[in-house]
mmCIF file of the C-alpha atoms, coordinates in Angstrom:
data_MODEL
# 
_entry.id   MODEL 
# 
loop_
_atom_site.group_PDB 
_atom_site.id 
_atom_site.type_symbol 
_atom_site.label_atom_id 
_atom_site.label_alt_id 
_atom_site.label_comp_id 
_atom_site.label_asym_id 
_atom_site.label_entity_id 
_atom_site.label_seq_id 
_atom_site.pdbx_PDB_ins_code 
_atom_site.Cartn_x 
_atom_site.Cartn_y 
_atom_site.Cartn_z 
_atom_site.occupancy 
_atom_site.B_iso_or_equiv 
_atom_site.pdbx_formal_charge 
_atom_site.auth_seq_id 
_atom_site.auth_comp_id 
_atom_site.auth_asym_id 
_atom_site.auth_atom_id 
_atom_site.pdbx_PDB_model_num 
ATOM 1   C CA . UNK A 1 1   ? -0.257 0.235  0.037   1.00 0.00 ? 1   UNK A CA 1 
ATOM 2   C CA . UNK A 1 2   ? 2.534  2.729  1.061   1.00 0.00 ? 2   UNK A CA 1 
ATOM 3   C CA . UNK A 1 3   ? 4.583  1.656  -1.988  1.00 0.00 ? 3   UNK A CA 1 
ATOM 4   C CA . UNK A 1 4   ? 1.622  2.442  -4.339  1.00 0.00 ? 4   UNK A CA 1 
ATOM 5   C CA . UNK A 1 5   ? 1.422  5.575  -2.712  1.00 0.00 ? 5   UNK A CA 1 
ATOM 6   C CA . UNK A 1 6   ? 4.960  6.815  -3.208  1.00 0.00 ? 6   UNK A CA 1 
ATOM 7   C CA . UNK A 1 7   ? 5.077  5.816  -6.839  1.00 0.00 ? 7   UNK A CA 1 
ATOM 8   C CA . UNK A 1 8   ? 1.540  7.671  -7.595  1.00 0.00 ? 8   UNK A CA 1 
ATOM 9   C CA . UNK A 1 9   ? 2.262  9.783  -10.750 1.00 0.00 ? 9   UNK A CA 1 
ATOM 10  C CA . UNK A 1 10  ? 0.059  11.970 -8.854  1.00 0.00 ? 10  UNK A CA 1 
ATOM 11  C CA . UNK A 1 11  ? 1.981  12.096 -5.857  1.00 0.00 ? 11  UNK A CA 1 
ATOM 12  C CA . UNK A 1 12  ? 3.889  15.636 -6.926  1.00 0.00 ? 12  UNK A CA 1 
ATOM 13  C CA . UNK A 1 13  ? 0.940  17.324 -7.180  1.00 0.00 ? 13  UNK A CA 1 
ATOM 14  C CA . UNK A 1 14  ? -0.413 15.933 -3.943  1.00 0.00 ? 14  UNK A CA 1 
ATOM 15  C CA . UNK A 1 15  ? 2.858  16.975 -2.169  1.00 0.00 ? 15  UNK A CA 1 
ATOM 16  C CA . UNK A 1 16  ? 2.615  20.547 -4.418  1.00 0.00 ? 16  UNK A CA 1 
ATOM 17  C CA . UNK A 1 17  ? -0.791 21.261 -3.217  1.00 0.00 ? 17  UNK A CA 1 
ATOM 18  C CA . UNK A 1 18  ? -0.354 20.051 0.653   1.00 0.00 ? 18  UNK A CA 1 
ATOM 19  C CA . UNK A 1 19  ? 2.723  22.572 0.617   1.00 0.00 ? 19  UNK A CA 1 
ATOM 20  C CA . UNK A 1 20  ? 0.839  25.464 -0.728  1.00 0.00 ? 20  UNK A CA 1 
ATOM 21  C CA . UNK A 1 21  ? -1.833 24.505 1.920   1.00 0.00 ? 21  UNK A CA 1 
ATOM 22  C CA . UNK A 1 22  ? 0.382  24.399 5.128   1.00 0.00 ? 22  UNK A CA 1 
ATOM 23  C CA . UNK A 1 23  ? 2.096  27.652 4.270   1.00 0.00 ? 23  UNK A CA 1 
ATOM 24  C CA . UNK A 1 24  ? -1.033 29.664 3.592   1.00 0.00 ? 24  UNK A CA 1 
ATOM 25  C CA . UNK A 1 25  ? -1.289 31.299 7.279   1.00 0.00 ? 25  UNK A CA 1 
ATOM 26  C CA . UNK A 1 26  ? 2.614  32.602 6.366   1.00 0.00 ? 26  UNK A CA 1 
ATOM 27  C CA . UNK A 1 27  ? 0.648  35.348 4.305   1.00 0.00 ? 27  UNK A CA 1 
ATOM 28  C CA . UNK A 1 28  ? -1.133 36.820 7.362   1.00 0.00 ? 28  UNK A CA 1 
ATOM 29  C CA . UNK A 1 29  ? 2.552  37.836 8.997   1.00 0.00 ? 29  UNK A CA 1 
ATOM 30  C CA . UNK A 1 30  ? 3.597  40.367 6.861   1.00 0.00 ? 30  UNK A CA 1 
ATOM 31  C CA . UNK A 1 31  ? 6.707  41.518 6.222   1.00 0.00 ? 31  UNK A CA 1 
ATOM 32  C CA . UNK A 1 32  ? 9.729  39.876 8.353   1.00 0.00 ? 32  UNK A CA 1 
ATOM 33  C CA . UNK A 1 33  ? 13.536 39.958 8.806   1.00 0.00 ? 33  UNK A CA 1 
ATOM 34  C CA . UNK A 1 34  ? 15.459 39.783 5.357   1.00 0.00 ? 34  UNK A CA 1 
ATOM 35  C CA . UNK A 1 35  ? 12.094 41.342 3.829   1.00 0.00 ? 35  UNK A CA 1 
ATOM 36  C CA . UNK A 1 36  ? 12.532 44.204 5.626   1.00 0.00 ? 36  UNK A CA 1 
ATOM 37  C CA . UNK A 1 37  ? 16.452 44.750 4.590   1.00 0.00 ? 37  UNK A CA 1 
ATOM 38  C CA . UNK A 1 38  ? 15.474 44.024 0.952   1.00 0.00 ? 38  UNK A CA 1 
ATOM 39  C CA . UNK A 1 39  ? 12.418 46.790 0.956   1.00 0.00 ? 39  UNK A CA 1 
ATOM 40  C CA . UNK A 1 40  ? 14.692 49.417 1.604   1.00 0.00 ? 40  UNK A CA 1 
ATOM 41  C CA . UNK A 1 41  ? 16.047 50.243 -1.681  1.00 0.00 ? 41  UNK A CA 1 
ATOM 42  C CA . UNK A 1 42  ? 12.246 50.419 -2.610  1.00 0.00 ? 42  UNK A CA 1 
ATOM 43  C CA . UNK A 1 43  ? 11.244 53.490 -0.219  1.00 0.00 ? 43  UNK A CA 1 
ATOM 44  C CA . UNK A 1 44  ? 11.543 57.143 -1.556  1.00 0.00 ? 44  UNK A CA 1 
ATOM 45  C CA . UNK A 1 45  ? 13.979 58.805 0.935   1.00 0.00 ? 45  UNK A CA 1 
ATOM 46  C CA . UNK A 1 46  ? 10.811 60.579 2.466   1.00 0.00 ? 46  UNK A CA 1 
ATOM 47  C CA . UNK A 1 47  ? 10.030 56.850 3.431   1.00 0.00 ? 47  UNK A CA 1 
ATOM 48  C CA . UNK A 1 48  ? 12.741 55.564 5.399   1.00 0.00 ? 48  UNK A CA 1 
ATOM 49  C CA . UNK A 1 49  ? 13.218 56.846 9.116   1.00 0.00 ? 49  UNK A CA 1 
ATOM 50  C CA . UNK A 1 50  ? 16.048 58.628 10.249  1.00 0.00 ? 50  UNK A CA 1 
ATOM 51  C CA . UNK A 1 51  ? 17.688 56.101 12.251  1.00 0.00 ? 51  UNK A CA 1 
ATOM 52  C CA . UNK A 1 52  ? 17.889 53.445 9.649   1.00 0.00 ? 52  UNK A CA 1 
ATOM 53  C CA . UNK A 1 53  ? 20.760 55.399 7.939   1.00 0.00 ? 53  UNK A CA 1 
ATOM 54  C CA . UNK A 1 54  ? 22.628 54.555 10.950  1.00 0.00 ? 54  UNK A CA 1 
ATOM 55  C CA . UNK A 1 55  ? 22.931 50.896 9.979   1.00 0.00 ? 55  UNK A CA 1 
ATOM 56  C CA . UNK A 1 56  ? 24.458 50.769 6.929   1.00 0.00 ? 56  UNK A CA 1 
ATOM 57  C CA . UNK A 1 57  ? 21.787 49.366 5.242   1.00 0.00 ? 57  UNK A CA 1 
ATOM 58  C CA . UNK A 1 58  ? 20.478 52.472 3.018   1.00 0.00 ? 58  UNK A CA 1 
ATOM 59  C CA . UNK A 1 59  ? 21.992 52.420 -0.147  1.00 0.00 ? 59  UNK A CA 1 
ATOM 60  C CA . UNK A 1 60  ? 22.181 55.816 -2.289  1.00 0.00 ? 60  UNK A CA 1 
ATOM 61  C CA . UNK A 1 61  ? 19.382 56.898 -4.569  1.00 0.00 ? 61  UNK A CA 1 
ATOM 62  C CA . UNK A 1 62  ? 16.542 54.710 -3.030  1.00 0.00 ? 62  UNK A CA 1 
ATOM 63  C CA . UNK A 1 63  ? 13.346 54.656 -4.354  1.00 0.00 ? 63  UNK A CA 1 
ATOM 64  C CA . UNK A 1 64  ? 14.795 54.773 -7.993  1.00 0.00 ? 64  UNK A CA 1 
ATOM 65  C CA . UNK A 1 65  ? 14.423 51.220 -9.942  1.00 0.00 ? 65  UNK A CA 1 
ATOM 66  C CA . UNK A 1 66  ? 18.076 50.866 -11.007 1.00 0.00 ? 66  UNK A CA 1 
ATOM 67  C CA . UNK A 1 67  ? 18.756 51.033 -7.768  1.00 0.00 ? 67  UNK A CA 1 
ATOM 68  C CA . UNK A 1 68  ? 16.315 48.369 -6.904  1.00 0.00 ? 68  UNK A CA 1 
ATOM 69  C CA . UNK A 1 69  ? 18.166 46.185 -9.578  1.00 0.00 ? 69  UNK A CA 1 
ATOM 70  C CA . UNK A 1 70  ? 21.677 46.850 -8.239  1.00 0.00 ? 70  UNK A CA 1 
ATOM 71  C CA . UNK A 1 71  ? 21.121 46.717 -4.075  1.00 0.00 ? 71  UNK A CA 1 
ATOM 72  C CA . UNK A 1 72  ? 17.975 44.561 -3.462  1.00 0.00 ? 72  UNK A CA 1 
ATOM 73  C CA . UNK A 1 73  ? 20.468 41.558 -2.826  1.00 0.00 ? 73  UNK A CA 1 
ATOM 74  C CA . UNK A 1 74  ? 23.801 43.119 -2.319  1.00 0.00 ? 74  UNK A CA 1 
ATOM 75  C CA . UNK A 1 75  ? 25.191 40.539 -0.027  1.00 0.00 ? 75  UNK A CA 1 
ATOM 76  C CA . UNK A 1 76  ? 27.867 42.192 1.841   1.00 0.00 ? 76  UNK A CA 1 
ATOM 77  C CA . UNK A 1 77  ? 28.232 46.291 0.980   1.00 0.00 ? 77  UNK A CA 1 
ATOM 78  C CA . UNK A 1 78  ? 31.429 46.921 -0.857  1.00 0.00 ? 78  UNK A CA 1 
ATOM 79  C CA . UNK A 1 79  ? 32.079 49.906 1.129   1.00 0.00 ? 79  UNK A CA 1 
ATOM 80  C CA . UNK A 1 80  ? 33.957 49.271 4.264   1.00 0.00 ? 80  UNK A CA 1 
ATOM 81  C CA . UNK A 1 81  ? 32.164 51.546 6.560   1.00 0.00 ? 81  UNK A CA 1 
ATOM 82  C CA . UNK A 1 82  ? 28.930 50.543 5.768   1.00 0.00 ? 82  UNK A CA 1 
ATOM 83  C CA . UNK A 1 83  ? 30.536 47.170 6.498   1.00 0.00 ? 83  UNK A CA 1 
ATOM 84  C CA . UNK A 1 84  ? 31.199 48.434 9.782   1.00 0.00 ? 84  UNK A CA 1 
ATOM 85  C CA . UNK A 1 85  ? 28.154 49.846 10.605  1.00 0.00 ? 85  UNK A CA 1 
ATOM 86  C CA . UNK A 1 86  ? 26.251 46.698 9.419   1.00 0.00 ? 86  UNK A CA 1 
ATOM 87  C CA . UNK A 1 87  ? 28.111 44.355 11.428  1.00 0.00 ? 87  UNK A CA 1 
ATOM 88  C CA . UNK A 1 88  ? 27.802 47.129 14.971  1.00 0.00 ? 88  UNK A CA 1 
ATOM 89  C CA . UNK A 1 89  ? 24.194 47.212 14.090  1.00 0.00 ? 89  UNK A CA 1 
ATOM 90  C CA . UNK A 1 90  ? 23.613 43.427 13.568  1.00 0.00 ? 90  UNK A CA 1 
ATOM 91  C CA . UNK A 1 91  ? 22.235 43.305 9.643   1.00 0.00 ? 91  UNK A CA 1 
ATOM 92  C CA . UNK A 1 92  ? 25.538 41.243 9.304   1.00 0.00 ? 92  UNK A CA 1 
ATOM 93  C CA . UNK A 1 93  ? 26.955 38.598 12.068  1.00 0.00 ? 93  UNK A CA 1 
ATOM 94  C CA . UNK A 1 94  ? 29.530 40.117 14.449  1.00 0.00 ? 94  UNK A CA 1 
ATOM 95  C CA . UNK A 1 95  ? 32.136 37.364 13.567  1.00 0.00 ? 95  UNK A CA 1 
ATOM 96  C CA . UNK A 1 96  ? 32.381 37.831 9.759   1.00 0.00 ? 96  UNK A CA 1 
ATOM 97  C CA . UNK A 1 97  ? 36.545 38.875 8.799   1.00 0.00 ? 97  UNK A CA 1 
ATOM 98  C CA . UNK A 1 98  ? 36.448 42.205 7.358   1.00 0.00 ? 98  UNK A CA 1 
ATOM 99  C CA . UNK A 1 99  ? 38.173 40.461 4.401   1.00 0.00 ? 99  UNK A CA 1 
ATOM 100 C CA . UNK A 1 100 ? 34.945 38.666 3.502   1.00 0.00 ? 100 UNK A CA 1 
ATOM 101 C CA . UNK A 1 101 ? 33.522 39.459 -0.298  1.00 0.00 ? 101 UNK A CA 1 
ATOM 102 C CA . UNK A 1 102 ? 30.273 38.476 -1.579  1.00 0.00 ? 102 UNK A CA 1 
ATOM 103 C CA . UNK A 1 103 ? 27.356 40.293 -3.749  1.00 0.00 ? 103 UNK A CA 1 
ATOM 104 C CA . UNK A 1 104 ? 24.864 38.656 -5.534  1.00 0.00 ? 104 UNK A CA 1 
ATOM 105 C CA . UNK A 1 105 ? 22.860 40.393 -8.228  1.00 0.00 ? 105 UNK A CA 1 
ATOM 106 C CA . UNK A 1 106 ? 19.308 38.987 -9.065  1.00 0.00 ? 106 UNK A CA 1 
ATOM 107 C CA . UNK A 1 107 ? 18.246 41.552 -11.225 1.00 0.00 ? 107 UNK A CA 1 
ATOM 108 C CA . UNK A 1 108 ? 14.805 39.710 -12.559 1.00 0.00 ? 108 UNK A CA 1 
ATOM 109 C CA . UNK A 1 109 ? 13.793 38.520 -8.939  1.00 0.00 ? 109 UNK A CA 1 
ATOM 110 C CA . UNK A 1 110 ? 14.399 42.377 -7.910  1.00 0.00 ? 110 UNK A CA 1 
ATOM 111 C CA . UNK A 1 111 ? 12.599 43.696 -10.468 1.00 0.00 ? 111 UNK A CA 1 
ATOM 112 C CA . UNK A 1 112 ? 9.626  41.460 -9.707  1.00 0.00 ? 112 UNK A CA 1 
ATOM 113 C CA . UNK A 1 113 ? 10.019 42.491 -5.923  1.00 0.00 ? 113 UNK A CA 1 
ATOM 114 C CA . UNK A 1 114 ? 9.363  46.203 -7.675  1.00 0.00 ? 114 UNK A CA 1 
ATOM 115 C CA . UNK A 1 115 ? 6.418  45.054 -9.317  1.00 0.00 ? 115 UNK A CA 1 
ATOM 116 C CA . UNK A 1 116 ? 5.173  43.549 -6.236  1.00 0.00 ? 116 UNK A CA 1 
ATOM 117 C CA . UNK A 1 117 ? 6.015  46.283 -3.894  1.00 0.00 ? 117 UNK A CA 1 
ATOM 118 C CA . UNK A 1 118 ? 4.096  48.875 -6.522  1.00 0.00 ? 118 UNK A CA 1 
ATOM 119 C CA . UNK A 1 119 ? 0.771  46.559 -7.041  1.00 0.00 ? 119 UNK A CA 1 
ATOM 120 C CA . UNK A 1 120 ? 0.609  45.738 -3.332  1.00 0.00 ? 120 UNK A CA 1 
ATOM 121 C CA . UNK A 1 121 ? 2.531  48.301 -1.066  1.00 0.00 ? 121 UNK A CA 1 
ATOM 122 C CA . UNK A 1 122 ? 3.216  47.114 2.303   1.00 0.00 ? 122 UNK A CA 1 
ATOM 123 C CA . UNK A 1 123 ? 0.977  43.791 1.863   1.00 0.00 ? 123 UNK A CA 1 
ATOM 124 C CA . UNK A 1 124 ? 2.690  40.542 0.540   1.00 0.00 ? 124 UNK A CA 1 
ATOM 125 C CA . UNK A 1 125 ? -0.333 38.835 -0.531  1.00 0.00 ? 125 UNK A CA 1 
ATOM 126 C CA . UNK A 1 126 ? -2.879 40.335 -2.720  1.00 0.00 ? 126 UNK A CA 1 
ATOM 127 C CA . UNK A 1 127 ? -5.901 39.893 -0.783  1.00 0.00 ? 127 UNK A CA 1 
ATOM 128 C CA . UNK A 1 128 ? -4.584 41.764 2.546   1.00 0.00 ? 128 UNK A CA 1 
ATOM 129 C CA . UNK A 1 129 ? -3.596 44.858 0.354   1.00 0.00 ? 129 UNK A CA 1 
ATOM 130 C CA . UNK A 1 130 ? -4.818 47.985 2.565   1.00 0.00 ? 130 UNK A CA 1 
# 
C-alpha cells in the first residue's frame, strides 16, 4: 500500500498542493527579517526612518528602479564603512571576517519584487492589500 502511494503519478501534485495549504497562514505574518532589508531600496528617501541610516543598510538613490535592480540583493556592502555599521547594528554577523567579499546580482528577482511593491504596497498577499 505504501509503495503504491510513493509510486503514484499524482504524488508530486498532492505534495505541491499540501505544501501550499500548509504555508498559507504565513501570508498573514506580513514582512519580516530579510523582507524588511530587501525593501529598503524600494522606499523613497522620505519613507526611510532617519535612524535606519545608522545601520549601513540604506543605499544611495533609494526609490529608483536602477537602485532596486542593483541593491535589493547586495550581499555584503562593498563600502567598508557601511560594512562596519552593518556589523555593529547586527545586520551582518559580528564574527564575519572583514576580508569577506560577497555580492549577489539578481536583477529579474529584484524587478519582480519592485513590481510586487508597486502593485501591493506594504502587503505580501494580494488579498490583504490595505
